[in-house]
C-alpha positions in Angstrom: 124.6 -63.2 -131.7 125.9 -59.7 -132.6 127.4 -59.1 -136.0 130.8 -57.6 -136.1 131.0 -57.2 -139.8 132.2 -53.7 -140.6 130.2 -51.6 -143.0 131.4 -52.0 -146.5 131.8 -49.1 -148.9 129.7 -49.2 -152.0 130.2 -46.9 -154.9 128.1 -43.8 -154.7 125.8 -43.2 -157.7 124.9 -39.7 -158.4 121.3 -38.7 -158.9 120.3 -39.0 -162.5 117.4 -38.0 -164.7 117.3 -41.6 -165.9 114.0 -43.1 -164.8 115.6 -46.6 -164.4 117.1 -47.6 -161.0 120.4 -49.5 -160.7 118.7 -52.7 -159.4 122.0 -54.6 -158.8 123.4 -51.8 -156.6 120.1 -51.6 -154.8 120.1 -55.4 -154.1 123.6 -55.4 -152.8 123.0 -52.5 -150.5 119.9 -54.1 -149.0 121.8 -57.4 -148.3 124.6 -55.4 -146.6 122.1 -53.5 -144.5 120.4 -56.8 -143.5 123.7 -58.3 -142.4 124.4 -55.4 -140.1 121.0 -55.2 -138.4 121.7 -55.4 -134.7 119.7 -53.5 -132.0 122.7 -53.4 -129.6 125.3 -52.6 -132.2 125.0 -48.8 -131.9 124.7 -48.9 -128.1 127.9 -50.8 -127.5 130.2 -48.9 -129.8 131.3 -45.4 -129.2 131.8 -42.9 -132.0 129.1 -44.3 -134.2 128.2 -41.7 -136.8 124.7 -40.1 -136.4 123.9 -40.8 -140.0 124.7 -44.1 -141.7 126.2 -43.5 -145.1 124.5 -46.6 -146.4 121.1 -45.0 -145.7 122.2 -41.9 -147.7 123.2 -44.3 -150.5 119.8 -46.0 -150.3 118.0 -42.7 -150.4 120.0 -41.6 -153.5 119.1 -44.9 -155.3 115.4 -44.7 -154.5 114.5 -41.0 -154.8 117.7 -39.4 -156.2 115.9 -38.3 -159.4 113.0 -36.8 -157.5 115.3 -34.9 -155.2 117.2 -33.4 -158.1 114.0 -32.4 -159.9 112.6 -30.8 -156.7 115.8 -28.8 -156.2 115.7 -27.6 -159.8 112.0 -26.6 -159.5 112.7 -24.8 -156.2 115.5 -22.9 -157.8 113.3 -22.1 -160.8 110.6 -20.7 -158.6 113.1 -18.3 -156.9 114.1 -16.8 -160.3 111.2 -14.8 -161.9 112.8 -14.5 -165.3 113.6 -18.3 -165.5 110.1 -19.1 -164.2 108.5 -16.8 -166.9 110.6 -18.4 -169.6 109.7 -21.9 -168.4 106.0 -21.2 -168.2 106.1 -19.4 -171.6 107.6 -22.6 -173.1 104.8 -24.9 -172.0 101.8 -22.4 -172.1 101.0 -22.7 -175.8 101.0 -26.5 -175.8 99.0 -26.6 -172.6 96.4 -24.2 -174.0 96.2 -26.3 -177.2 95.6 -29.6 -175.3 93.1 -28.1 -172.8 89.4 -28.7 -173.3 87.9 -25.7 -175.1 85.1 -25.2 -172.5 87.4 -25.2 -169.5 90.0 -23.1 -171.3 87.4 -20.5 -172.2 86.0 -20.3 -168.7 89.5 -19.9 -167.3 90.6 -17.2 -169.7 87.3 -15.3 -169.9 87.9 -13.1 -166.8 91.5 -12.2 -167.7 90.6 -11.4 -171.4 87.6 -9.4 -170.4 89.7 -7.3 -168.0 92.4 -6.8 -170.5 90.0 -5.7 -173.2 88.2 -3.4 -170.8 91.5 -1.7 -169.7 92.6 -1.4 -173.3 89.3 0.3 -174.3 89.4 2.6 -171.2 93.0 3.5 -172.1 92.5 4.0 -175.8 88.8 3.9 -176.9 89.8 5.1 -180.4 91.5 1.8 -181.1 88.3 -0.1 -180.8 86.5 2.6 -182.8 89.0 2.3 -185.6 88.6 -1.5 -185.7 84.7 -1.5 -185.7 84.2 1.7 -187.8 84.6 0.1 -191.3 82.4 -2.8 -190.3 79.5 -1.2 -188.5 79.3 2.2 -190.0 77.7 1.1 -193.4 75.3 -1.2 -191.6 74.3 1.5 -189.0 73.9 4.1 -191.8 71.8 1.8 -193.8 69.7 0.8 -190.8 69.1 4.4 -189.8 68.1 5.2 -193.4 65.6 2.4 -193.5 64.2 3.4 -190.1 63.8 7.0 -191.4 62.1 5.8 -194.6 59.9 3.6 -192.5 58.9 6.5 -190.2 58.1 8.8 -193.1 56.2 6.0 -194.9 54.2 5.3 -191.7 53.6 9.1 -191.2 52.5 9.6 -194.8 50.0 6.7 -194.8 48.7 7.7 -191.3 48.1 11.3 -192.4 46.5 10.2 -195.6 43.9 8.0 -193.9 43.5 9.7 -190.5 40.3 11.6 -191.4 38.8 8.9 -193.7 36.2 6.2 -193.0 39.0 3.7 -193.4 41.0 5.6 -190.8 38.2 5.4 -188.2 37.8 1.7 -188.8 41.5 1.1 -188.5 41.7 3.2 -185.4 39.1 1.0 -183.8 41.0 -2.1 -185.0 44.1 -0.8 -183.4 42.3 -0.2 -180.1 40.8 -3.7 -180.3 44.0 -5.6 -181.2 46.5 -3.5 -179.1 48.6 -2.6 -182.2 49.6 1.0 -183.0 47.4 2.9 -185.4 50.3 3.3 -187.9 50.9 -0.5 -188.0 47.2 -1.0 -188.8 47.3 1.7 -191.5 50.3 0.1 -193.1 48.8 -3.3 -192.9 45.7 -2.3 -194.9 47.1 0.5 -197.1 50.4 -1.1 -198.4 49.5 -3.6 -201.2 52.5 -5.4 -202.6 53.7 -8.8 -203.9 57.2 -10.3 -204.2 57.4 -11.7 -207.7 61.1 -12.7 -208.1 64.1 -13.4 -205.9 67.6 -13.6 -207.3 70.6 -14.8 -205.4 73.7 -13.6 -207.2 77.4 -14.3 -206.5 78.9 -11.0 -205.2 82.3 -11.4 -206.9 81.6 -12.9 -210.2 77.9 -11.8 -210.8 76.9 -15.4 -211.6 73.3 -16.3 -210.8 73.3 -18.8 -207.9 69.5 -19.4 -207.6 66.3 -17.8 -208.8 62.7 -18.2 -207.5 59.5 -16.9 -209.2 56.1 -16.4 -207.7 53.0 -17.9 -209.2 51.7 -16.1 -212.4 54.8 -13.9 -212.5 56.6 -13.6 -215.8 60.2 -12.6 -216.6 63.0 -12.9 -219.2 66.1 -15.0 -218.8 67.1 -15.0 -215.1 70.8 -15.3 -215.9 70.6 -12.2 -218.2 68.8 -10.3 -215.5 71.4 -11.3 -212.9 74.2 -10.1 -215.3 72.4 -6.8 -215.9 72.0 -6.2 -212.1 75.7 -6.8 -211.5 76.6 -4.5 -214.3 74.4 -1.8 -212.9 76.0 -2.2 -209.5 79.5 -2.0 -211.0 78.6 1.0 -213.1 77.3 3.0 -210.2 80.3 2.2 -208.0 82.8 3.2 -210.8 80.9 6.3 -211.8 80.4 7.8 -208.3 83.5 6.4 -206.5 81.4 4.4 -204.0 83.2 2.3 -201.4 83.4 -1.4 -201.9 81.1 -2.3 -199.0 78.3 -0.1 -200.3 75.9 -1.0 -203.0 72.7 0.0 -204.9 69.9 -0.6 -202.5 66.7 0.3 -204.4 65.7 0.6 -208.1 62.2 1.7 -209.0 60.5 1.3 -212.4 56.7 2.0 -212.4 55.1 -0.4 -210.0 58.2 -2.6 -209.8 60.8 -2.1 -207.1 64.1 -4.0 -206.9 65.4 -4.2 -203.4 69.0 -5.4 -202.9 70.6 -6.8 -199.8 74.4 -7.4 -199.9 76.0 -10.3 -197.9 79.6 -11.4 -197.5 79.5 -13.7 -200.6 76.2 -13.2 -202.3 73.6 -10.5 -203.0 69.9 -11.1 -202.7 67.7 -9.1 -205.1 63.9 -9.1 -204.6 61.6 -7.8 -207.4 58.5 -6.4 -205.7 55.3 -5.1 -207.3 53.3 -2.5 -205.4 54.1 -0.4 -202.3 56.0 -2.6 -199.8 56.5 -1.6 -196.2 60.0 -0.8 -195.0 59.9 -3.7 -192.6 60.2 -6.0 -195.6 63.9 -5.1 -195.7 64.5 -6.9 -192.4 62.6 -10.0 -193.7 64.7 -10.2 -196.8 67.9 -9.5 -194.8 67.1 -12.4 -192.4 66.7 -14.8 -195.3 70.1 -13.7 -196.7 71.7 -14.2 -193.2 70.2 -17.7 -192.9 71.5 -18.6 -196.3 75.0 -17.4 -195.5 74.9 -19.2 -192.1 73.9 -22.5 -193.7 75.9 -22.3 -197.0 78.8 -20.1 -196.0 81.6 -22.3 -197.3 79.8 -23.3 -200.5 79.0 -19.7 -201.3 82.6 -18.6 -200.7 83.9 -21.3 -203.1 81.1 -21.0 -205.6 82.3 -21.3 -209.2 79.0 -21.9 -211.1 78.3 -25.4 -209.7 75.1 -25.4 -207.7 75.3 -29.0 -206.6 76.5 -28.1 -203.1 73.7 -25.5 -202.7 70.8 -28.0 -202.7 67.8 -26.6 -200.7 68.8 -23.0 -201.1 65.7 -22.4 -203.3 63.5 -23.4 -200.3 65.0 -20.5 -198.4 64.3 -18.1 -201.2 60.8 -19.4 -201.6 59.9 -17.8 -198.3 60.5 -14.4 -199.9 58.2 -14.8 -202.9 55.4 -15.9 -200.6 55.4 -12.4 -199.1 52.5 -10.3 -200.3 49.6 -8.2 -199.1 46.3 -7.8 -201.0 43.8 -5.1 -200.7 40.7 -6.0 -198.7 37.3 -5.1 -200.2 35.1 -5.5 -197.1 32.0 -3.4 -196.7 32.0 -0.3 -194.6 31.3 -1.1 -190.9 28.7 1.5 -190.1 28.0 -0.1 -186.7 31.6 0.1 -185.8 31.8 3.7 -186.8 28.8 4.6 -184.7 30.2 2.9 -181.7 33.5 4.6 -182.2 31.8 8.0 -182.5 29.9 7.4 -179.2 33.2 6.7 -177.5 35.2 9.4 -179.2 32.9 12.3 -178.5 33.1 12.2 -174.6 36.7 11.0 -174.8 37.5 13.9 -177.1 35.9 16.3 -174.6 37.9 14.8 -171.8 41.1 14.8 -173.8 40.6 18.5 -174.7 40.1 19.5 -171.1 43.1 17.4 -170.1 45.2 18.9 -172.9 44.1 22.4 -171.9 44.9 21.8 -168.3 48.3 20.4 -169.3 49.0 23.5 -171.4 48.3 25.7 -168.5 50.5 23.7 -166.3 53.3 23.8 -168.8 52.9 27.6 -169.1 53.3 27.8 -165.3 56.4 25.5 -165.4 57.9 27.7 -168.2 57.3 30.8 -166.1 59.1 29.2 -163.1 62.0 28.1 -165.3 62.7 31.6 -166.5 62.7 33.0 -162.9 66.2 33.7 -161.6 67.0 31.7 -158.5 64.6 28.9 -159.3 65.7 25.6 -160.9 63.0 23.1 -161.9 64.5 19.6 -161.5 61.3 17.5 -162.0 57.7 18.1 -162.9 54.9 15.7 -163.7 51.1 15.3 -164.0 49.4 12.3 -162.4 45.7 11.6 -161.7 44.8 15.2 -162.3 47.4 16.4 -159.8 50.5 18.5 -160.5 53.9 17.7 -158.9 57.0 19.9 -159.1 60.3 19.9 -157.3 63.6 21.7 -157.6 65.9 24.3 -156.1 65.0 27.8 -154.9 67.0 30.7 -153.6 65.2 32.4 -150.7 65.6 35.7 -152.5 63.8 34.4 -155.6 60.1 34.9 -156.4 57.4 32.9 -154.5 56.3 30.0 -156.7 52.9 30.0 -155.1 52.4 33.7 -156.1 53.4 32.9 -159.7 50.3 30.7 -160.0 48.2 33.8 -160.2 46.8 34.3 -163.7 47.7 30.8 -164.9 44.2 29.3 -164.2 46.0 26.3 -162.5 44.1 25.3 -159.3 46.6 25.8 -156.4 45.0 23.0 -154.5 46.1 20.5 -157.2 49.7 21.7 -157.1 52.2 19.9 -154.9 55.7 21.5 -154.8 58.9 20.7 -153.0 61.7 23.2 -153.1 65.2 22.7 -151.7 67.2 25.6 -150.4 70.2 26.8 -152.4 72.1 30.0 -153.1 71.9 31.2 -156.6 75.0 32.8 -158.3 72.8 35.3 -160.2 74.5 38.7 -159.8 71.2 40.3 -158.5 71.0 37.8 -155.6 74.7 37.9 -154.9 74.4 41.7 -154.7 71.6 41.5 -152.2 73.5 39.0 -150.0 76.6 41.2 -150.2 74.7 44.2 -149.2 73.1 42.4 -146.2 76.4 40.8 -145.0 78.9 43.6 -145.7 76.6 46.5 -144.7 78.5 49.0 -146.8 78.7 52.6 -145.5 76.7 55.3 -147.2 79.9 56.4 -149.0 80.1 53.1 -150.9 77.8 52.2 -153.7 77.4 48.6 -155.0 76.2 48.0 -158.6 76.1 45.4 -161.4 78.2 46.2 -164.4 78.3 43.5 -167.2 77.7 40.6 -164.8 80.3 42.0 -162.3 79.5 43.5 -158.9 81.4 46.8 -158.7 81.9 48.8 -155.4 82.8 52.5 -155.6 83.4 55.1 -153.0 85.3 55.6 -149.7 85.4 53.1 -146.9 87.6 52.4 -143.8 90.2 49.7 -144.1 88.2 47.3 -141.9 85.4 47.3 -144.4 87.8 46.8 -147.3 89.3 43.7 -145.6 85.8 42.2 -145.2 85.1 43.0 -148.9 88.4 41.3 -149.9 87.4 38.1 -148.0 83.9 38.1 -149.7 85.6 38.5 -153.1 87.8 35.4 -152.4 84.7 33.4 -151.5 83.0 34.4 -154.7 85.9 33.4 -156.9 84.7 29.7 -156.9 82.1 30.1 -159.7 80.4 33.2 -158.6 80.4 36.7 -160.3 83.5 38.9 -159.9 83.4 41.3 -157.0 85.5 44.3 -158.0 86.2 46.7 -155.1 89.3 48.2 -156.6 87.5 51.6 -156.9 86.9 51.8 -153.2 89.4 54.2 -151.5 90.7 53.6 -148.1 89.8 56.6 -145.9 91.7 55.5 -142.7 94.3 58.0 -141.5 97.2 55.6 -142.3 95.8 55.1 -145.9 95.4 58.9 -146.3 98.9 59.5 -145.1 100.3 56.8 -147.5 98.3 58.3 -150.4 99.6 61.8 -149.7 103.1 60.4 -149.4 102.8 58.7 -152.8 101.6 62.0 -154.3 104.7 63.7 -152.9 107.0 61.0 -154.2 105.3 61.2 -157.7 105.9 65.0 -157.6 109.6 64.5 -156.7 110.1 61.9 -159.5 108.6 64.4 -162.0 111.1 67.1 -161.1 114.2 67.4 -163.3 117.5 67.0 -161.5 116.0 64.7 -158.8 116.3 60.9 -158.9 114.4 59.0 -156.2 116.4 55.9 -155.4 114.5 54.5 -152.4 111.4 55.5 -150.5 109.4 53.7 -147.7 107.0 54.3 -144.9 107.5 52.8 -141.4 105.9 53.5 -138.1 104.1 56.6 -139.3 107.4 58.2 -140.6 108.5 58.5 -144.2 112.0 57.9 -145.5 113.3 58.9 -148.9 116.8 59.1 -150.5 118.4 59.6 -153.9 120.3 62.1 -156.0 119.8 65.8 -156.4 121.3 68.5 -158.6 122.0 71.7 -156.7 120.1 73.5 -159.4 117.0 71.4 -158.9 113.9 72.3 -156.9 114.1 72.1 -153.1 112.5 68.8 -152.0 111.4 70.4 -148.7 109.6 73.2 -150.5 107.8 70.6 -152.7 106.1 69.2 -149.5 103.8 72.3 -149.5 100.2 71.3 -150.5 100.7 67.5 -150.3 99.3 67.0 -146.9 102.4 65.3 -145.6 103.7 66.4 -142.3 107.3 67.7 -142.9 108.3 66.6 -139.4 107.7 63.0 -140.3 109.8 63.1 -143.5 113.4 62.0 -143.4 115.3 62.6 -146.6 118.9 62.1 -147.7 120.1 63.5 -151.0 123.5 62.9 -152.6 125.0 65.6 -154.8 125.1 64.9 -158.5 125.1 67.0 -161.7 122.1 66.5 -163.9 122.5 66.4 -167.7 119.2 68.2 -168.1 119.9 71.0 -170.6 118.4 73.7 -168.3 120.7 72.8 -165.5 123.7 72.6 -167.9 123.0 76.1 -169.1 122.9 77.4 -165.6 126.2 75.8 -164.8 127.7 77.2 -168.0 126.5 80.7 -167.3 128.1 80.5 -163.8 131.4 79.1 -165.0 131.9 80.9 -168.3 130.3 84.2 -167.3 129.5 85.1 -170.9 129.5 88.8 -172.0 126.3 90.6 -172.6 126.7 90.1 -176.3 126.4 86.3 -175.9 123.1 84.5 -175.6 122.4 80.8 -174.7 119.3 78.9 -176.0 118.1 75.3 -175.9 116.9 73.8 -179.2 115.8 70.1 -179.1 118.1 69.2 -176.2 121.0 71.0 -177.9 122.6 74.1 -176.3 123.3 76.8 -178.9 125.5 79.9 -178.2 125.1 82.9 -180.5 126.6 86.4 -180.4 130.0 88.1 -180.2 132.6 87.4 -177.6 136.4 87.8 -177.1 138.6 85.0 -178.4 139.5 83.9 -174.8 135.9 83.5 -173.9 135.3 81.5 -177.1 138.2 79.3 -176.2 136.8 78.6 -172.8 133.4 77.8 -174.4 135.1 75.4 -176.8 136.7 73.6 -173.9 133.3 73.4 -172.2 131.8 72.0 -175.4 134.4 69.2 -175.5 133.7 68.3 -171.9 130.0 68.2 -172.4 130.4 66.0 -175.6 131.9 63.3 -173.4 128.7 63.3 -171.4 126.5 63.0 -174.5 125.4 66.7 -174.6 125.9 69.1 -177.5 127.2 72.7 -177.0 127.3 74.5 -180.4 129.5 77.6 -180.6 129.8 77.7 -184.3 127.7 80.9 -184.5 130.0 82.9 -182.1 132.0 85.8 -183.6 135.3 87.1 -182.0 135.0 90.5 -180.5 138.6 91.2 -179.4 140.7 93.8 -181.5 143.8 92.3 -183.0 146.2 94.6 -181.1 144.9 93.5 -177.7 145.2 89.8 -178.4 148.9 89.5 -177.4 148.5 91.4 -174.1 145.4 89.4 -173.2 147.2 86.1 -173.9 150.1 87.2 -171.7 147.8 88.1 -168.8 145.8 84.8 -169.1 149.1 82.8 -169.0 149.8 84.2 -165.5 148.9 82.0 -162.4 149.2 83.1 -158.8 150.2 80.0 -156.8 149.4 79.2 -153.2 150.7 76.8 -150.6 148.5 73.9 -149.4 145.6 75.2 -147.2 146.6 78.8 -147.6 144.4 81.6 -148.9 147.3 84.2 -149.1 150.1 83.8 -151.7 153.7 83.5 -150.5 156.3 86.3 -150.8 157.7 84.7 -154.0 154.4 85.6 -155.7 154.6 89.4 -155.0 156.7 90.1 -158.2 154.2 88.2 -160.2 151.4 90.3 -158.7 153.3 93.5 -159.5 153.8 92.5 -163.1 150.2 91.3 -163.4 148.8 94.6 -162.1 150.8 96.6 -164.6 149.6 94.4 -167.5 146.0 94.7 -166.3 146.2 98.5 -166.2 147.9 98.7 -169.6 145.2 96.4 -171.1 142.4 98.4 -169.6 143.9 101.6 -171.0 144.4 100.1 -174.5 140.9 98.6 -174.5 139.4 102.0 -173.8 141.3 103.3 -176.8 139.9 100.5 -178.9 136.4 101.3 -177.8 135.8 98.2 -175.6 135.8 97.6 -171.9 138.1 95.0 -170.4 136.9 93.0 -167.5 139.1 90.6 -165.6 137.7 87.4 -164.0 139.9 86.1 -161.1 139.1 82.4 -160.7 140.3 80.6 -157.6 141.3 76.9 -157.8 142.0 74.2 -155.3 143.6 70.7 -155.2 141.5 67.6 -154.4 142.7 67.2 -150.8 140.0 67.5 -148.2 136.3 68.0 -148.5 134.6 69.5 -151.5 132.9 72.3 -149.6 136.2 73.3 -147.9 137.9 73.3 -151.3 135.2 75.5 -152.8 135.5 78.0 -149.9 139.3 78.3 -150.1 139.3 78.7 -153.8 136.9 81.7 -153.5 139.0 83.1 -150.7 142.2 82.9 -152.8 140.4 84.8 -155.6 139.3 87.5 -153.2 142.8 87.9 -151.8 144.3 88.4 -155.3 141.6 91.0 -156.0 142.5 92.9 -152.9 146.2 92.8 -153.8 145.6 94.0 -157.3 143.3 96.8 -156.1 146.1 97.8 -153.8 148.4 98.0 -156.8 146.1 100.4 -158.7 143.9 98.2 -160.7 140.3 99.5 -161.0 138.2 97.4 -158.6 135.1 97.6 -160.9 137.0 95.7 -163.6 137.9 92.8 -161.3 135.5 89.9 -160.8 136.1 86.8 -158.6 134.7 83.3 -158.4 135.7 80.0 -156.8 135.9 77.0 -159.0 137.1 74.6 -156.3 138.4 71.4 -157.9 136.2 71.5 -161.0 138.7 73.2 -163.4 142.1 71.5 -162.6 145.2 72.7 -164.5 146.8 69.3 -164.3 145.9 65.8 -163.2 146.8 65.2 -159.6 148.9 62.2 -160.1 152.0 64.0 -158.8 153.0 66.5 -156.3 153.6 69.0 -159.1 150.0 68.6 -160.3 148.6 69.3 -156.8 150.6 72.6 -156.4 149.6 73.8 -159.9 146.0 73.4 -159.0 146.4 75.6 -156.0 146.2 78.9 -158.0 144.3 81.9 -159.1 143.9 82.3 -162.9 142.9 85.4 -164.8 140.4 85.5 -167.7 140.1 88.6 -169.9 136.7 89.5 -171.3 135.9 92.4 -173.6 132.4 94.2 -173.6 
């Protein structure tokens, strides 16, 4: 019978962290599922859901809490920060509950790696931590070892050539102990008579043990005095807290003190104890601290918790060594002598052979190109190995004179190249094969090459120098001159360029060599030397030189004086001189000329030069001044591009000619000679060379016209100023026409 009961809806219960399960809801759900169990139920009905909601409800009831926890843990694992926080919350309690053995085994590798990395990263941190703890102990231990060494050496030397020394040497050979141990055993006689254990902080006596037949005063009083002495020394000499007074000596008595964390052990020793006794006393103090550490730390005068401590101290007072008074062993001495005589002879021969071998090894070690890495003597044979440069001395040949049997020497030398300058020089000479014009030498551990060589050899030398840079001596070939034609030509060209750069009035802006030709450009003052003429004697082919010079006016005083002489045309009574880069004009001159010189001085001042005319005196008579000024105010004007004045200028020329003749006549009467300078000018239109030419042509035209009008030709001088002396600035048409003129300057001689 198939059940037709519809599935019932049960309230869904959300997953909870509550460990208890709703038992009633679970029971009802199981009953409902049992009522609906029918194998054919799902097959007969269409549209049955693939998942029964009641099964989901059952799953939530049974494992809902576990599903929720698993989801939370999975989410926690996906978040590194939350996982770290969760692990950090449980790690301390987990470490506290874990067994100590298992926890130590688990943490040991990680802690060891962390400590190792910390020390590798900052070793000083560990040093700073251990320094205050271990330094005093190390220093004290080293001091005791040094004292022990000196004590052993002193006693050994004192008894080495005595009968006791021979007897003790035989005993050392028989027992296998060292001779120094046997000497100390028999020569050091001592006895520990008292042992005091004193509290380190309070100075109270903890325990005291006395040897048999040993006498002393009140132990507590002695303990207090020892503590007071310790404090006095610390306060007086500013000793550190962890240090203390180690030894006190009074006659045959010695007080040895060993300081522990909580107590100090003081041993009173009579005689000469060995230094090893320090270690025995220190071991007793360590055992006491290990067994009674807590009681010693809390000690307040009550010794009830330190029962048995005197037993530990008793082991110290039992330490002693008495002098033995045995008879002299003549038989032993005789036997020892019989053995020692041949042994001594053999030892002497062996020692002598070893000395010869060491002398040979020392000779080898001082040889350049030989490095002795290992040498030893075994069974009468000598073995030596190391490195040897093929250019070094032959080790076998060095055996001569050392008295070492070559048949007993076994050597093994590995090839290597020494960086000694002598060997490097030999290898360079063999590999580079320098020409006869090149000389290689050693100068202060540097290999220096000097002379002339072709560029191919210089390139090889440069490559060899780069190879030697890695630890070898410096190879300096800077003094080798390249003798190839290209290098010679370049050298000659640089000589010519240097000569040009040294010339005043010439500025080299650019120079280069390309394809066997040389190119140079710059600025040149017309007064400067001719660059082409300077090529003479330099060895440079003029046909291969291409130069381009731009015009400029140099401010060199010599050139400025030349330009002033050409432009001012000074009278014979005026003299120019250069004094410390200053141009000084002295003498007598007409006022007009002085005015022109004053204008020139102002122009030069703008360029940073000084023209001093303060020493000039006026030469012109007073009655000629007016006529001279009228003449110098006259300008003959020209049309643009014309060298002949227009018809409108003819009346001006007629008047000017009459004035010139009148002035010349009056000047002769005054005892001076008048001379007239006709200066042609031009505007700035066109090329400079053309302007200079037309200005000179205009002056020549005016001279011819004045001569035609009766002016003495010998009194007329002409010059072309071009555009260099403008009458007005050419910012207007009027300015340009005013600059196209011929001016007259009157000079008296």
